[in-house]
C-alpha positions, 0 to 999 in steps of 0.5 A: 630076656626075661629075668628068670632066665638069668636066675638059672644055673649054667647047665641046668634044664630050664622050665618052659617059658610058655603054657602048653598049646595044642593044634589040630588044623594043619594050615599055617594061617589057622595055626597062627590065627592069634599072630596076625601081624605078618610082615609078608603073607602069601595064602596061595603058597602058604608062606608067612614072614614075621619081622620079630625076635623069635623069642617074642613069637615062638612062645605064641605058637601051639605046641606040637605044630611044626613038622621041621625046623631049620635054624642057622643061629648067630655064630658069635664070631664077630670078634674083630678078625678078618677073612678072605672074600672075593680075593680081598681081606675083609672083616669077619664082623657081621653085625651087633647080632653076631657079637658074643657076650661070653660063653655063659650068655651064649649057652643060655641064648642057645638053650632058650631058643632050642627049648622053644623049638622043641616045644613047637615041634610035632612029636615026630618032627625034626630040627636041623641046626647049622654052625661052625666051631664057634657055636655048634658044640654049644648047640650039641650040648644044649640039645643033649641037655634038653633031651633031643635025639641027635640023628646025624652030624652032617659035614657040609664041605664048601667046595672051593672055600676062601683061603686062610689069610693068616696061614696059622690054621687049616683052611676052614672048608666045612660047616656042621649041621646037626639033625635031631628028633624032638626026643628019643620017642620020636619016629622021625621021617627020612626019605631014604629012597629019594636020598639014595636016588639022587646019590647015584643009587648009593646010600647018601653019606653024611658028607655033603659037597655043595658049593656056597651060594653063587651070584644068582642067589644074591641078585637081590642082596645077600646075608653074611651067612647065607646058605646055598639053595641046594643045601636047603632043598636037600634038607627039606626033601630028606625030612619032610612030606608035601604040605608039611610045615617048615619053620626057620626062626632065624630066616635071614635072606629066606633060603629056607622059605625059597626051598619050601616054596619050590618043594610044596611045603608051608613055611614060617620065617622069623627075622628081625632085620628088615634088610634081609626080609626085603631080600627074602620077599624079592626072592620068594616073589621071583620063585612064585613067578617061576612056578607060574611059568612052569605050569 
Protein backbone atom coordinates (compact mmCIF):
# COMPACT_ATOMS: atom_id res chain seq x y z
CA UNK A 1 0.00 0.00 0.00
CA UNK A 2 1.37 3.38 -0.92
CA UNK A 3 3.01 5.36 1.87
CA UNK A 4 0.82 8.43 1.44
CA UNK A 5 -2.28 6.41 2.34
CA UNK A 6 -1.07 6.03 5.90
CA UNK A 7 -0.37 9.71 6.28
CA UNK A 8 -4.04 10.57 5.96
CA UNK A 9 -6.33 10.90 8.95
CA UNK A 10 -8.84 8.13 9.60
CA UNK A 11 -12.01 9.71 8.26
CA UNK A 12 -10.71 12.41 5.92
CA UNK A 13 -11.40 12.09 2.17
CA UNK A 14 -8.37 10.89 0.27
CA UNK A 15 -7.07 12.47 -2.94
CA UNK A 16 -7.31 10.22 -5.98
CA UNK A 17 -4.29 8.03 -6.51
CA UNK A 18 -4.26 8.36 -10.28
CA UNK A 19 -4.39 10.97 -12.98
CA UNK A 20 -7.69 11.38 -14.75
CA UNK A 21 -8.14 9.37 -17.92
CA UNK A 22 -11.01 9.46 -20.36
CA UNK A 23 -12.45 6.92 -22.77
CA UNK A 24 -15.01 7.03 -25.55
CA UNK A 25 -14.85 3.57 -27.12
CA UNK A 26 -17.30 1.19 -25.45
CA UNK A 27 -15.40 -2.05 -25.81
CA UNK A 28 -13.36 -3.59 -23.03
CA UNK A 29 -10.48 -4.58 -25.30
CA UNK A 30 -10.20 -1.01 -26.56
CA UNK A 31 -10.68 0.27 -23.05
CA UNK A 32 -7.85 -1.84 -21.62
CA UNK A 33 -5.43 -1.66 -24.53
CA UNK A 34 -2.70 -0.50 -22.12
CA UNK A 35 -3.35 -3.46 -19.81
CA UNK A 36 -2.86 -6.45 -22.12
CA UNK A 37 -1.67 -8.97 -19.51
CA UNK A 38 -4.95 -10.83 -19.27
CA UNK A 39 -5.09 -14.08 -17.32
CA UNK A 40 -8.07 -15.05 -19.48
CA UNK A 41 -9.75 -13.39 -22.44
CA UNK A 42 -12.70 -14.17 -24.66
CA UNK A 43 -13.10 -11.59 -27.41
CA UNK A 44 -16.25 -13.17 -28.80
CA UNK A 45 -18.13 -12.85 -25.51
CA UNK A 46 -16.18 -9.76 -24.35
CA UNK A 47 -14.83 -11.20 -21.12
CA UNK A 48 -11.51 -10.46 -19.41
CA UNK A 49 -10.01 -11.81 -16.19
CA UNK A 50 -6.94 -10.39 -14.45
CA UNK A 51 -4.80 -12.19 -11.88
CA UNK A 52 -3.92 -9.05 -10.00
CA UNK A 53 -4.52 -7.04 -6.87
CA UNK A 54 -7.28 -4.57 -7.76
CA UNK A 55 -5.12 -1.72 -6.42
CA UNK A 56 -2.53 -2.47 -9.12
CA UNK A 57 -5.06 -2.60 -11.97
CA UNK A 58 -7.84 -0.11 -11.25
CA UNK A 59 -5.57 2.98 -11.33
CA UNK A 60 -4.83 2.16 -14.99
CA UNK A 61 -8.51 2.12 -16.01
CA UNK A 62 -9.82 5.25 -17.76
CA UNK A 63 -12.18 7.31 -15.66
CA UNK A 64 -15.93 7.22 -16.40
CA UNK A 65 -15.56 3.92 -18.27
CA UNK A 66 -17.53 1.31 -16.30
CA UNK A 67 -21.33 1.06 -16.32
CA UNK A 68 -21.79 -1.13 -13.25
CA UNK A 69 -19.64 -2.60 -10.48
CA UNK A 70 -20.43 -5.49 -8.19
CA UNK A 71 -18.01 -5.87 -5.29
CA UNK A 72 -17.91 -8.60 -2.67
CA UNK A 73 -14.86 -7.46 -0.69
CA UNK A 74 -13.22 -9.33 2.20
CA UNK A 75 -15.50 -9.29 5.25
CA UNK A 76 -12.56 -9.60 7.67
CA UNK A 77 -14.38 -12.14 9.82
CA UNK A 78 -11.64 -14.80 10.00
CA UNK A 79 -11.13 -14.53 13.74
CA UNK A 80 -10.69 -18.13 14.87
CA UNK A 81 -14.40 -18.70 15.43
CA UNK A 82 -16.58 -21.47 14.06
CA UNK A 83 -19.77 -21.97 12.06
CA UNK A 84 -21.95 -24.77 10.72
CA UNK A 85 -21.47 -26.15 7.21
CA UNK A 86 -23.32 -29.19 5.87
CA UNK A 87 -24.27 -30.09 9.43
CA UNK A 88 -20.67 -29.98 10.69
CA UNK A 89 -18.79 -27.55 12.92
CA UNK A 90 -16.11 -25.81 10.82
CA UNK A 91 -13.75 -22.87 11.23
CA UNK A 92 -14.85 -19.46 9.93
CA UNK A 93 -11.29 -18.74 8.79
CA UNK A 94 -11.21 -18.27 5.01
CA UNK A 95 -7.62 -17.26 4.35
CA UNK A 96 -5.04 -14.58 5.03
CA UNK A 97 -6.94 -12.17 2.78
CA UNK A 98 -9.87 -12.24 5.24
CA UNK A 99 -7.95 -11.52 8.47
CA UNK A 100 -8.60 -8.07 9.94
CA UNK A 101 -5.69 -5.77 10.77
CA UNK A 102 -7.89 -3.52 12.87
CA UNK A 103 -10.68 -1.02 12.33
CA UNK A 104 -8.54 1.81 10.99
CA UNK A 105 -6.75 -0.41 8.46
CA UNK A 106 -10.08 -1.86 7.34
CA UNK A 107 -11.50 1.62 6.80
CA UNK A 108 -8.46 2.77 4.83
CA UNK A 109 -8.61 -0.38 2.66
CA UNK A 110 -12.33 0.08 2.03
CA UNK A 111 -12.14 3.76 1.23
CA UNK A 112 -9.21 3.19 -1.08
CA UNK A 113 -10.90 0.64 -3.34
CA UNK A 114 -14.21 2.51 -3.24
CA UNK A 115 -12.45 5.69 -4.37
CA UNK A 116 -10.92 3.93 -7.37
CA UNK A 117 -14.27 2.36 -8.24
CA UNK A 118 -15.96 5.75 -8.06
CA UNK A 119 -13.36 7.22 -10.42
CA UNK A 120 -13.88 4.57 -13.09
CA UNK A 121 -17.69 4.51 -12.86
CA UNK A 122 -19.52 6.25 -15.69
CA UNK A 123 -21.33 9.44 -14.62
CA UNK A 124 -24.63 7.54 -14.43
CA UNK A 125 -23.08 4.25 -13.34
CA UNK A 126 -23.86 2.36 -10.15
CA UNK A 127 -22.10 0.06 -7.71
CA UNK A 128 -23.40 -2.83 -5.61
CA UNK A 129 -21.44 -3.91 -2.52
CA UNK A 130 -22.26 -7.02 -0.52
CA UNK A 131 -21.33 -7.62 3.09
CA UNK A 132 -22.24 -8.88 6.52
CA UNK A 133 -22.26 -6.81 9.70
CA UNK A 134 -18.47 -7.28 9.89
CA UNK A 135 -17.86 -4.86 6.99
CA UNK A 136 -21.05 -3.31 5.59
CA UNK A 137 -21.24 -0.39 8.03
CA UNK A 138 -17.69 0.60 7.17
CA UNK A 139 -18.61 0.37 3.48
CA UNK A 140 -21.64 2.60 4.00
CA UNK A 141 -19.64 5.17 5.98
CA UNK A 142 -16.88 5.26 3.35
CA UNK A 143 -19.47 5.64 0.57
CA UNK A 144 -21.04 8.63 2.27
CA UNK A 145 -17.65 10.17 2.95
CA UNK A 146 -16.72 9.84 -0.74
CA UNK A 147 -19.97 11.37 -2.00
CA UNK A 148 -21.69 8.30 -3.40
CA UNK A 149 -25.50 8.48 -3.51
CA UNK A 150 -26.88 5.42 -1.72
CA UNK A 151 -29.99 4.23 -3.58
CA UNK A 152 -31.04 1.11 -1.66
CA UNK A 153 -29.89 -1.29 1.01
CA UNK A 154 -30.99 -4.71 -0.14
CA UNK A 155 -31.53 -7.37 2.52
CA UNK A 156 -30.67 -10.71 0.93
CA UNK A 157 -32.49 -13.39 2.92
CA UNK A 158 -30.60 -16.66 2.63
CA UNK A 159 -33.38 -19.22 2.53
CA UNK A 160 -32.61 -22.17 4.87
CA UNK A 161 -29.43 -20.72 6.48
CA UNK A 162 -27.13 -22.87 8.64
CA UNK A 163 -27.95 -22.92 12.36
CA UNK A 164 -26.15 -20.84 14.95
CA UNK A 165 -24.05 -23.33 16.92
CA UNK A 166 -23.21 -21.13 19.89
CA UNK A 167 -26.90 -20.49 20.67
CA UNK A 168 -25.92 -17.02 21.87
CA UNK A 169 -27.18 -15.02 18.87
CA UNK A 170 -30.07 -14.98 16.43
CA UNK A 171 -29.33 -17.19 13.43
CA UNK A 172 -27.47 -15.19 10.78
CA UNK A 173 -29.76 -15.35 7.76
CA UNK A 174 -29.18 -12.16 5.77
CA UNK A 175 -26.51 -10.15 4.03
CA UNK A 176 -26.81 -6.50 3.09
CA UNK A 177 -26.14 -5.27 -0.44
CA UNK A 178 -25.71 -1.52 -0.80
CA UNK A 179 -26.67 -0.07 -4.19
CA UNK A 180 -25.23 3.36 -4.88
CA UNK A 181 -24.82 5.84 -7.72
CA UNK A 182 -21.51 7.54 -8.47
CA UNK A 183 -22.66 10.84 -6.92
CA UNK A 184 -25.76 12.90 -6.23
CA UNK A 185 -25.85 14.21 -9.83
CA UNK A 186 -26.05 10.71 -11.32
CA UNK A 187 -29.12 9.71 -13.35
CA UNK A 188 -28.86 6.02 -12.64
CA UNK A 189 -30.54 3.33 -14.74
CA UNK A 190 -33.14 1.08 -13.14
CA UNK A 191 -35.10 -1.51 -15.11
CA UNK A 192 -38.24 -1.01 -13.04
CA UNK A 193 -40.62 -2.71 -15.46
CA UNK A 194 -38.59 -5.91 -15.67
CA UNK A 195 -38.16 -6.11 -11.89
CA UNK A 196 -41.92 -5.66 -11.49
CA UNK A 197 -42.61 -8.31 -14.15
CA UNK A 198 -40.45 -10.99 -12.51
CA UNK A 199 -42.09 -10.16 -9.15
CA UNK A 200 -45.59 -11.22 -10.25
CA UNK A 201 -46.34 -7.72 -11.57
CA UNK A 202 -45.81 -6.11 -8.16
CA UNK A 203 -43.17 -3.57 -7.19
CA UNK A 204 -40.07 -5.45 -6.11
CA UNK A 205 -39.16 -4.97 -2.46
CA UNK A 206 -35.66 -4.48 -1.08
CA UNK A 207 -35.99 -7.85 0.67
CA UNK A 208 -34.82 -10.64 -1.65
CA UNK A 209 -35.36 -14.29 -0.77
CA UNK A 210 -32.71 -16.23 -2.71
CA UNK A 211 -31.14 -19.55 -1.81
CA UNK A 212 -27.40 -19.83 -1.26
CA UNK A 213 -25.46 -21.48 -4.11
CA UNK A 214 -26.34 -25.13 -4.61
CA UNK A 215 -24.04 -27.98 -5.58
CA UNK A 216 -24.49 -27.39 -9.31
CA UNK A 217 -22.88 -23.96 -8.88
CA UNK A 218 -19.89 -25.55 -7.14
CA UNK A 219 -19.08 -28.47 -9.41
CA UNK A 220 -15.73 -26.96 -10.40
CA UNK A 221 -14.84 -25.80 -6.90
CA UNK A 222 -16.15 -23.12 -4.59
CA UNK A 223 -15.31 -19.83 -2.96
CA UNK A 224 -16.00 -19.41 0.79
CA UNK A 225 -18.19 -16.35 0.15
CA UNK A 226 -19.62 -17.44 -3.21
CA UNK A 227 -22.83 -15.69 -4.22
CA UNK A 228 -25.74 -17.42 -5.98
CA UNK A 229 -26.08 -16.88 -9.72
CA UNK A 230 -29.71 -15.86 -9.27
CA UNK A 231 -28.61 -12.92 -7.11
CA UNK A 232 -26.14 -11.61 -9.68
CA UNK A 233 -28.55 -12.16 -12.56
CA UNK A 234 -31.08 -9.95 -10.81
CA UNK A 235 -28.54 -7.25 -10.02
CA UNK A 236 -27.26 -7.11 -13.60
CA UNK A 237 -30.74 -7.10 -15.14
CA UNK A 238 -31.91 -4.39 -12.73
CA UNK A 239 -29.12 -1.91 -13.34
CA UNK A 240 -27.52 -2.48 -16.76
CA UNK A 241 -28.43 -2.54 -20.44
CA UNK A 242 -27.31 -4.99 -23.12
CA UNK A 243 -23.55 -4.68 -23.86
CA UNK A 244 -22.88 -2.52 -20.80
CA UNK A 245 -19.51 -2.99 -19.09
CA UNK A 246 -19.60 -4.77 -15.72
CA UNK A 247 -16.61 -4.84 -13.35
CA UNK A 248 -15.95 -7.03 -10.32
CA UNK A 249 -12.75 -6.03 -8.44
CA UNK A 250 -12.91 -9.10 -6.14
CA UNK A 251 -14.28 -11.59 -8.64
CA UNK A 252 -13.71 -14.80 -6.66
CA UNK A 253 -15.15 -17.84 -8.45
CA UNK A 254 -16.61 -15.73 -11.25
CA UNK A 255 -20.34 -15.57 -10.51
CA UNK A 256 -20.58 -11.94 -11.65
CA UNK A 257 -18.83 -12.82 -14.91
CA UNK A 258 -21.12 -15.78 -15.44
CA UNK A 259 -24.22 -13.61 -14.97
CA UNK A 260 -22.79 -10.94 -17.29
CA UNK A 261 -22.14 -13.56 -19.97
CA UNK A 262 -25.65 -14.99 -19.66
CA UNK A 263 -27.24 -11.55 -20.01
CA UNK A 264 -25.09 -10.22 -22.87
CA UNK A 265 -22.92 -7.77 -20.91
CA UNK A 266 -19.18 -7.19 -21.17
CA UNK A 267 -17.21 -8.26 -18.11
CA UNK A 268 -13.92 -7.43 -16.40
CA UNK A 269 -12.97 -9.49 -13.37
CA UNK A 270 -10.00 -8.95 -11.05
CA UNK A 271 -8.92 -11.72 -8.67
CA UNK A 272 -5.63 -12.35 -6.89
CA UNK A 273 -6.03 -16.05 -6.05
CA UNK A 274 -5.27 -18.37 -8.98
CA UNK A 275 -7.34 -21.16 -7.44
CA UNK A 276 -10.51 -19.12 -7.86
CA UNK A 277 -9.57 -17.87 -11.31
CA UNK A 278 -9.32 -21.47 -12.52
CA UNK A 279 -12.80 -22.15 -11.17
CA UNK A 280 -14.06 -18.99 -12.88
CA UNK A 281 -12.69 -20.05 -16.25
CA UNK A 282 -14.27 -23.49 -16.04
CA UNK A 283 -17.64 -21.97 -15.16
CA UNK A 284 -17.42 -19.38 -17.94
CA UNK A 285 -16.44 -21.98 -20.55
CA UNK A 286 -19.34 -24.15 -19.42
CA UNK A 287 -21.74 -21.25 -19.97
CA UNK A 288 -20.18 -20.54 -23.37
CA UNK A 289 -20.98 -24.11 -24.43
CA UNK A 290 -24.54 -23.68 -23.16
CA UNK A 291 -24.95 -20.49 -25.18
CA UNK A 292 -23.86 -22.30 -28.34
CA UNK A 293 -26.34 -25.12 -27.73
CA UNK A 294 -29.19 -22.65 -27.22
CA UNK A 295 -28.60 -20.96 -30.56
